[in-house]
C-alpha positions in Angstrom: 54.6 114.3 98.1 54.4 115.1 101.6 54.0 118.7 102.1 55.6 120.8 104.9 52.9 122.2 107.4 53.8 124.7 110.2 54.2 122.4 112.8 56.8 120.6 110.7 58.9 123.5 110.4 58.6 124.4 114.2 60.1 120.7 114.7 62.8 120.3 112.2 63.9 123.5 110.9 66.7 125.1 113.0 66.0 128.4 114.6 62.8 128.5 112.6 61.4 131.2 114.9 64.1 133.7 114.5 62.7 133.7 111.1 60.3 136.5 110.0 56.7 135.7 108.7 57.6 136.2 104.9 60.8 134.1 105.7 58.9 131.4 107.3 56.3 131.1 104.2 59.3 131.7 101.9 61.4 129.0 103.4 58.1 126.7 103.7 57.8 127.3 99.9 61.1 126.4 98.7 61.4 123.2 100.8 58.0 122.2 99.4 59.4 123.0 95.8 62.8 121.1 96.3 62.6 118.7 99.4 59.0 117.8 100.5 58.8 116.7 104.1 59.3 113.0 102.7 62.7 113.8 100.9 63.7 115.3 104.2 62.6 112.2 105.9 64.9 110.0 103.5 67.8 112.4 103.8 67.2 112.3 107.8 67.5 108.4 107.3 70.4 108.5 104.7 72.5 110.4 107.4 71.8 108.1 110.2 73.1 105.2 108.0 76.2 107.2 107.1 77.1 108.2 110.5 76.8 104.3 111.6 79.1 103.2 108.2 81.7 105.8 109.6 81.4 104.5 113.3 82.1 101.1 111.7 85.2 102.3 109.1 86.8 103.4 112.3 87.2 99.9 113.6 87.9 98.3 110.2 91.6 97.8 110.9 90.6 95.8 114.4 91.0 91.8 114.2 92.2 91.9 110.6 95.0 91.4 108.3 96.4 93.8 106.5 98.4 93.1 103.4 99.9 94.9 100.5 97.4 95.0 97.7 98.4 93.9 94.0 100.2 96.1 92.1 100.3 97.0 88.4 102.6 99.3 86.6 102.4 101.7 83.6 103.3 99.5 80.4 106.2 100.4 78.6 106.5 100.4 74.8 103.2 99.7 74.3 101.8 100.5 70.7 98.4 100.4 71.3 96.6 101.4 74.5 93.2 99.8 75.0 91.1 102.6 74.4 88.4 101.1 72.3 86.1 99.9 75.8 87.0 103.0 77.6 84.8 105.9 78.2 86.2 109.4 80.1 84.6 110.5 83.5 85.6 114.0 84.5 84.4 115.3 87.6 83.9 119.0 87.4 81.5 119.9 90.3 83.3 121.9 92.5 82.5 125.3 93.3 86.4 126.1 94.3 85.6 128.1 97.2 89.1 127.9 98.2 90.4 128.9 95.2 87.6 131.9 94.7 88.7 133.2 98.4 92.4 133.1 97.6 91.9 134.7 94.1 90.1 137.4 95.9 92.7 137.8 98.5 95.1 138.5 95.4 92.7 141.4 94.1 91.1 139.7 91.1 88.4 141.9 90.1 84.8 140.9 90.6 84.5 140.9 86.8 86.7 138.3 86.2 84.8 135.8 88.6 81.6 135.9 87.2 80.1 132.3 86.4 83.5 131.3 88.6 84.1 127.2 88.1 87.2 126.0 89.4 87.8 123.5 86.7 87.5 126.1 83.5 89.2 128.9 85.4 92.0 130.3 82.7 95.2 128.7 83.5 98.3 131.5 82.9 99.3 132.2 79.3 97.0 128.7 78.1 95.8 128.9 74.6 92.1 130.9 74.4 92.5 131.1 78.3 91.8 127.5 78.5 91.5 125.9 82.1 92.1 122.2 83.0 88.3 121.6 82.0 89.0 122.9 78.4 92.5 121.4 78.5 91.3 117.7 79.2 89.0 117.4 76.7 91.0 118.9 73.9 93.7 116.3 75.4 91.1 113.2 75.0 90.3 114.4 71.7 93.6 114.2 70.7 94.4 111.0 72.2 91.6 109.3 70.6 92.4 110.8 67.0 96.0 109.4 67.8 94.8 106.1 68.0 91.5 106.1 65.8 89.1 105.8 68.5 86.1 108.0 69.6 86.4 107.9 73.3 82.9 108.9 75.1 83.3 111.5 77.7 81.0 112.5 80.6 81.4 115.7 82.0 79.5 115.4 85.8 78.8 119.0 87.6 77.4 120.3 90.5 73.7 119.7 91.3 71.0 121.6 88.9 71.3 125.4 89.5 74.8 125.3 90.6 77.0 127.5 89.0 79.1 124.4 87.6 75.7 122.7 86.2 74.7 125.9 84.6 78.3 127.0 83.3 79.8 124.0 81.8 77.3 122.5 79.3 77.2 126.2 77.5 80.8 126.3 77.5 81.2 122.7 76.1 78.7 123.7 73.5 80.6 127.4 72.3 83.8 125.4 72.1 81.9 122.5 69.3 82.0 119.9 71.9 86.0 120.0 71.4 86.0 118.0 68.9 84.3 115.0 70.7 81.7 113.2 68.9 80.2 111.7 72.0 80.2 114.0 75.4 77.4 114.2 77.9 76.9 116.1 81.0 75.2 114.8 84.2 74.5 116.7 87.1 75.2 115.6 90.9 72.1 115.2 93.2 71.9 117.5 96.1 71.6 116.7 100.0 70.2 119.3 102.8 72.7 119.8 105.5 71.3 118.9 108.8 72.5 120.0 112.0 73.6 117.5 114.7 69.9 117.6 116.2 69.1 116.4 112.5 67.3 119.8 111.8 67.6 121.8 108.5 69.7 124.5 108.8 69.5 127.8 106.5 71.0 131.0 105.4 70.2 134.5 105.9 68.5 136.9 104.9 65.9 136.3 107.4 62.9 137.3 105.5 63.9 135.1 102.3 66.3 132.2 103.7 67.4 129.0 101.7 68.1 125.6 102.8 72.1 125.1 103.2 72.9 122.4 100.8 75.4 120.6 99.3 76.7 118.3 96.4 76.5 114.2 97.3 80.4 114.3 98.0 83.2 112.2 96.3 81.4 109.5 95.3 78.4 111.9 94.0 79.8 112.1 90.1 80.0 108.0 90.3 76.1 107.5 91.5 75.1 110.0 88.9 76.2 107.8 86.3 73.0 105.7 86.7 70.9 109.0 86.8 68.1 108.9 84.4 65.4 112.6 84.3 63.4 114.5 82.3 65.1 114.7 79.0 67.3 111.7 79.1 66.8 108.8 77.2 69.1 106.4 79.4 71.6 107.0 82.3 75.4 107.7 81.2 75.9 104.0 82.1 73.9 102.8 79.6 74.4 105.6 77.1 78.4 104.9 77.1 77.4 100.7 76.8 75.6 101.4 73.8 78.8 102.7 72.6 80.6 99.5 73.3 82.3 100.9 76.5 82.9 98.6 79.5 85.9 100.6 81.0 85.2 103.9 82.7 88.4 106.1 83.3 87.4 108.5 86.3 89.7 111.6 86.1 89.5 115.2 88.0 88.6 118.0 85.7 90.9 120.1 88.0 93.8 118.8 87.6 96.3 118.3 84.5 98.0 115.1 83.2 100.6 113.6 81.6 98.7 112.1 78.7 101.2 108.6 80.0 98.7 108.6 82.7 95.6 108.4 80.6 96.9 105.8 78.4 98.1 103.4 81.7 94.5 103.8 83.0 93.4 102.5 79.3 95.8 99.9 79.6 95.1 98.5 83.2 94.3 94.8 82.7 90.5 94.2 82.6 90.6 91.3 84.5 91.1 94.0 87.5 87.2 94.9 88.1 88.5 98.6 89.9 92.0 100.0 89.6 93.1 102.8 91.7 95.5 104.9 90.7 98.3 105.6 93.7 101.6 106.6 94.6 103.9 104.2 96.1 105.4 106.2 99.0 109.3 105.8 99.5 108.4 106.8 103.3 105.8 106.8 105.8 105.5 109.5 108.1 103.2 109.0 111.1 101.5 112.9 110.4 101.2 111.8 106.5 97.6 113.7 105.2 96.8 110.9 102.4 94.5 107.9 101.8 96.0 104.8 101.9 95.1 101.8 99.8 95.8 98.6 102.0 94.3 95.1 101.7 92.2 93.5 104.1 91.4 90.0 105.1 88.8 89.6 107.6 87.0 85.7 108.1 88.5 84.5 104.9 87.3 87.5 102.6 90.3 89.6 101.2 89.3 93.0 100.0 91.3 96.4 99.5 90.2 99.6 101.1 91.4 103.2 101.6 92.0 104.2 105.1 92.2 107.6 106.5 95.0 108.7 108.6 92.9 108.7 111.7 92.0 105.2 111.0 95.3 103.6 110.0 98.0 101.8 112.5 101.2 101.0 113.2 101.1 98.1 110.8 99.5 100.1 108.3 102.4 102.7 108.1 105.2 99.8 108.4 103.7 97.3 106.0 106.2 96.9 102.8 106.1 95.5 99.8 108.3 92.3 98.8 109.4 92.9 95.5 109.9 96.8 95.6 110.6 97.0 99.3 108.5 100.2 99.6 105.6 101.5 101.7 101.9 101.3 100.6 100.9 103.6 97.9 98.4 106.9 99.0 95.3 107.6 96.8 95.2 109.9 94.1 91.3 110.1 93.5 91.7 108.7 90.1 89.9 105.4 88.9 89.1 102.7 86.4 86.5 100.8 86.8 84.0 98.6 85.0 80.4 99.8 84.4 78.9 96.6 86.3 80.7 97.7 89.6 78.3 101.0 89.9 75.5 99.2 88.0 74.8 96.5 90.7 75.0 98.1 93.9 74.9 101.5 95.1 77.9 103.0 96.9 77.2 102.8 100.8 75.8 106.4 102.7 79.1 108.2 103.8 79.4 111.1 106.1 82.3 113.8 106.2 84.0 114.7 109.4 81.8 117.4 111.0 82.0 120.8 109.0 81.2 124.2 109.8 78.8 125.8 107.6 77.8 128.8 109.7 79.9 130.1 112.5 76.9 130.1 115.1 76.3 126.5 114.3 77.8 123.5 115.8 80.1 121.5 113.4 77.9 118.4 111.6 78.9 115.8 109.1 78.0 116.4 105.5 76.7 113.1 103.9 76.5 111.5 100.5 78.8 109.2 99.0 82.6 108.2 98.7 84.6 107.6 95.7 87.4 105.6 98.1 84.3 102.7 98.6 84.2 101.7 94.9 87.5 99.9 95.2 86.3 98.1 98.3 83.2 97.1 96.7 85.2 95.6 93.6 85.7 91.9 93.4 89.4 91.8 91.7 90.9 95.3 92.7 94.3 96.6 92.0 96.8 100.0 92.3 98.5 101.1 89.5 101.5 102.6 90.7 102.5 106.1 88.6 104.8 108.5 89.2 103.7 111.5 91.4 104.7 113.9 88.6 102.5 112.8 86.1 99.5 114.9 87.2 98.8 118.1 89.4 95.8 119.5 91.1 94.1 123.0 91.6 93.3 124.1 94.9 94.5 127.7 95.3 95.5 130.8 93.0 98.9 129.6 93.7 98.7 126.4 91.8 97.5 128.1 88.8 100.9 129.2 87.7 102.1 126.0 88.6 99.7 123.9 86.8 100.1 126.0 83.5 104.0 125.3 83.9 103.4 121.6 84.3 100.9 121.7 81.5 103.2 123.3 79.1 106.3 120.4 80.0 103.4 117.6 79.1 102.9 120.0 75.5 99.4 120.3 76.4 99.4 124.2 75.4 100.9 123.4 72.1 98.5 120.5 71.6 95.6 122.7 72.6 96.8 125.2 69.9 97.3 122.6 67.6 93.8 120.9 67.5 92.6 124.3 66.6 89.2 123.9 68.6 
């Protein structure tokens, strides 16, 4: 471990001279405990690679042939989904700042937002004030019981010390693991937020500042499956493999699902090493905000990528499938993948578009991993086309009532009550 020195701090901490003497000592102590100088140097190298990767991605459609990716559809009338070798990953690490702010604007009392997590926030009228996370864990238990399968579940939280990492494991224990035989929680890694000059940003007060950090983005939960550490006999990937699981269904804990979507994901052809869940477009407007699945062929190599609005071009927006005569599907953020896919190689470093973290700071990218890169690394990927009505995600306070109503239409509130967790 290389410790921070005063000279290091003057060079690599933004506005270090604005801190009080006590603040400088405090920030150096925090950094030496959590982010020694060699860790900062590593994060800086990650950032540089991530920015280079994103520059290349902006040109990924230059001189390539685009094609409609392979589609699979939910099996109709199946008697038994292929659940035996599947584990479920529920991503629950988001702090839900946008939801919190919208709740505060609606006048929610402060004591209702203590230990606030978006995934577990109560849905109006749901059994025992269950949120989406509690409902999903109960649903997975119910699906397993229905088909006589113990489905292992991995719940990913934010970094150690975050509200989600502190609150969610206790919530699961108090509810007796929601009847699940095999369940684990695992935290994501944490990244330093660096300014455009690659300096560490910090939050006031000036006498006890803290470095600004963030989880390692949407791919962080996937990478956390490889994580081992204190108190861990094995990584979550190894743990699931020892239980006979080779396939992982990655779902957002902040959404509710028609059970058919989970069954369709489990039944996806195992010959595909990664299956992205998508919604086929009936039309493709120029200002469509969603990431797009598209096949890419370059120098004889074929792959499937998810391209963002700033990258796609006219060919992307006009490409249609021959059989359905419909436009390219957009990404939902749900995936099915073989355990070997993340095991054999890390996701590439990823940088977001520049983000504002403090009003006086120039916007700078956040760095981590992108779950969207999972499908691009796959050797034999496909897209599972499902109806958009099969799920909904919480973003703001207005979504809570809508999600509650949708969950009732799926029978989830009744199911939670009948399971008697």
